[in-house]
C-alpha positions as CSV (number, residue, x, y, z in Angstrom):
1,M,34.3,23.7,96.3
2,N,31.8,25.0,93.9
3,N,32.4,26.8,90.6
4,F,31.4,30.2,92.1
5,S,33.9,30.1,94.9
6,V,36.8,29.1,92.6
7,R,36.0,32.1,90.3
8,A,35.8,34.4,93.4
9,S,39.2,33.1,94.6
10,I,40.8,33.7,91.2
11,R,39.4,37.2,91.1
12,L,40.7,37.9,94.6
13,I,44.1,36.7,93.7
14,A,44.1,38.7,90.5
15,L,43.0,41.8,92.3
16,L,45.7,41.3,95.0
17,G,48.3,40.8,92.3
18,T,47.2,44.0,90.5
19,F,47.3,45.9,93.7
20,L,50.8,44.6,94.5
21,A,52.0,45.4,91.0
22,A,50.7,49.0,91.3
23,V,52.4,49.5,94.7
24,I,55.7,48.2,93.3
25,L,55.4,50.5,90.2
26,L,54.6,53.5,92.4
27,W,57.4,52.7,94.8
28,T,60.0,52.5,92.0
29,S,58.7,55.2,89.7
30,D,61.2,57.9,88.5
31,E,59.0,60.9,89.5
32,P,61.1,64.0,89.8
33,S,61.9,65.2,93.3
34,P,60.1,68.3,94.5
35,P,61.5,71.6,93.5
36,D,64.3,73.2,95.6
37,T,61.9,75.8,96.9
38,V,59.9,73.2,98.9
39,K,60.9,73.6,102.5
40,S,61.5,70.6,104.8
41,A,58.4,69.3,106.5
42,M,60.3,69.9,109.8
43,E,60.2,73.6,109.4
44,E,56.9,75.3,110.0
45,P,56.0,78.6,108.4
46,D,55.2,81.5,110.7
47,S,53.3,83.7,108.2
48,Y,51.3,83.5,105.0
49,L,50.7,86.3,102.5
50,V,47.9,86.6,99.9
51,N,48.1,89.3,97.2
52,G,50.9,91.0,99.0
53,V,53.1,93.9,98.1
54,Y,56.6,94.4,99.6
55,R,58.4,97.7,99.1
56,E,62.1,98.5,99.8
57,Y,63.2,102.1,100.4
58,G,66.6,103.7,100.2
59,I,68.3,105.6,103.0
60,T,66.8,108.9,101.9
61,G,63.3,107.5,101.5
62,E,63.3,106.8,97.8
63,L,61.5,103.7,96.5
64,N,64.2,101.2,95.4
65,S,62.0,98.2,94.5
66,K,58.5,96.8,94.8
67,M,57.4,93.2,94.7
68,S,53.9,92.0,94.3
69,T,53.0,88.3,94.7
70,K,49.9,86.2,94.7
71,Q,51.0,84.1,97.6
72,G,53.9,84.0,100.0
73,V,55.1,81.9,102.9
74,H,57.8,82.8,105.4
75,F,60.0,80.2,107.3
76,P,61.5,81.7,110.4
77,D,64.2,79.0,111.1
78,S,66.0,79.6,107.8
79,D,64.6,83.2,107.4
80,E,63.4,82.4,103.8
81,G,60.3,83.3,101.9
82,I,58.7,81.4,99.0
83,F,56.5,83.3,96.6
84,S,54.2,82.4,93.7
85,S,54.2,84.6,90.6
86,P,56.5,87.4,91.9
87,D,56.2,90.6,89.9
88,I,59.1,93.0,90.7
89,L,59.8,96.6,89.8
90,I,63.4,97.9,90.3
91,Y,63.6,101.7,90.3
92,Q,66.6,103.7,89.1
93,E,67.2,107.4,89.5
94,D,65.9,109.4,86.5
95,R,65.0,106.2,84.5
96,T,62.0,104.1,84.0
97,P,61.9,101.0,86.2
98,W,62.9,97.4,85.2
99,T,60.3,94.8,85.6
100,I,61.0,91.1,86.5
101,K,58.3,88.4,86.5
102,A,58.6,84.7,87.2
103,S,56.5,81.7,88.1
104,Q,58.1,81.3,91.6
105,G,60.6,83.0,93.8
106,Q,62.6,82.2,96.9
107,Y,64.0,84.9,99.1
108,L,67.2,84.0,101.0
109,S,67.2,86.8,103.6
110,K,70.8,86.2,104.9
111,Q,72.2,86.6,101.4
112,E,69.7,89.3,100.4
113,Q,69.1,87.1,97.3
114,L,65.9,86.5,95.4
115,V,66.1,83.3,93.4
116,L,63.5,83.4,90.5
117,K,62.5,80.3,88.6
118,G,60.2,79.4,85.7
119,N,59.5,81.8,82.8
120,V,61.7,84.6,84.1
121,V,61.2,87.8,82.1
122,I,63.1,91.0,82.7
123,E,62.0,94.1,80.8
124,Q,63.2,97.7,80.7
125,L,60.3,99.9,80.0
126,Q,60.1,103.2,78.1
127,G,56.7,104.4,79.5
128,D,54.6,101.3,79.2
129,V,56.5,99.9,76.2
130,P,59.3,97.3,76.7
131,V,62.5,98.5,75.0
132,L,64.7,95.6,76.2
133,N,63.5,92.1,77.1
134,F,65.5,89.3,78.8
135,Q,64.2,85.7,79.1
136,T,65.6,82.8,81.1
137,D,64.3,79.9,83.3
138,E,66.2,80.9,86.4
139,L,68.2,83.8,87.9
140,S,69.3,85.4,91.1
141,L,68.7,89.0,92.0
142,Y,70.8,90.4,94.9
143,T,68.3,93.0,96.1
144,K,70.7,95.3,98.0
145,T,73.2,95.7,95.2
146,K,70.7,95.3,92.3
147,Y,73.0,92.6,90.8
148,I,71.4,89.9,88.6
149,V,73.2,86.7,87.6
150,T,72.3,83.4,85.9
151,D,74.3,80.5,84.4
152,R,71.3,79.4,82.3
153,P,70.5,80.2,78.6
154,V,69.3,83.8,78.1
155,K,67.4,85.4,75.1
156,I,67.6,89.1,74.8
157,S,65.4,91.1,72.4
158,G,65.2,94.8,71.6
159,A,64.6,97.2,68.8
160,E,68.1,96.5,67.4
161,G,67.8,92.7,67.2
162,L,68.0,89.4,69.1
163,T,70.8,88.0,71.2
164,S,71.2,84.6,72.9
165,A,73.8,83.5,75.4
166,V,74.5,81.0,78.2
167,G,75.0,82.9,81.4
168,M,74.6,86.6,82.2
169,K,75.6,89.2,84.8
170,V,73.7,92.5,85.1
171,W,74.7,95.4,87.2
172,V,71.5,97.4,87.2
173,N,72.9,100.6,88.8
174,E,75.8,100.7,86.4
175,K,73.6,99.9,83.4
176,R,76.0,97.1,82.4
177,V,75.3,93.6,81.1
178,E,77.9,90.9,80.6
179,L,77.1,87.8,78.6
180,L,79.2,84.8,79.6
181,S,79.4,82.3,76.8
182,N,77.9,81.0,73.5
183,V,76.9,84.5,72.5
184,K,75.0,84.8,69.2
185,G,73.2,87.8,67.8
186,T,71.1,89.0,64.9
187,Y,70.9,92.7,64.5
188,V,68.8,95.0,62.4
189,L,70.6,98.0,60.8
190,Q,68.8,101.2,61.2
191,T,68.7,103.4,58.1
192,K,68.5,107.2,58.4
């Protein structure tokens, strides 16, 4: 065996060893599992939506809510929809609408529940100016009752100050907010 073939054999063994080590490292890596909103590969979507707008009207024809999304996919077996960058307006009688924005959303049709994840921001507007701002990383909006709930940390800011809490319930129609635990606030006194 000449010197060239010995070196080639050593390189081949080293290359195979490196390949085997890479396969083992990839196999045992602790990569996070895909997000909950990823549907099973067994369920095929029946429709796709690009730059879509969904409107929900009340019994008497008034606009209750409007959701815009960059992309959406519907899965018929579970009757669920997955949306990217949902932007929602919730209308109230004689009041300016609330806006809700998030990185992604999953609509569970049977529960009439929209689960929003990633940089979730809720704002109550006065004209185009936000008067109240809520921030969290995940929440559920029950579309029929306009009820919002989260068990995650929440930051609330407004003209009067800042509040933080863990967990929140909001009854939009009743204009009521309940903070669940670890509530801390910093308030600015208004002088007249």
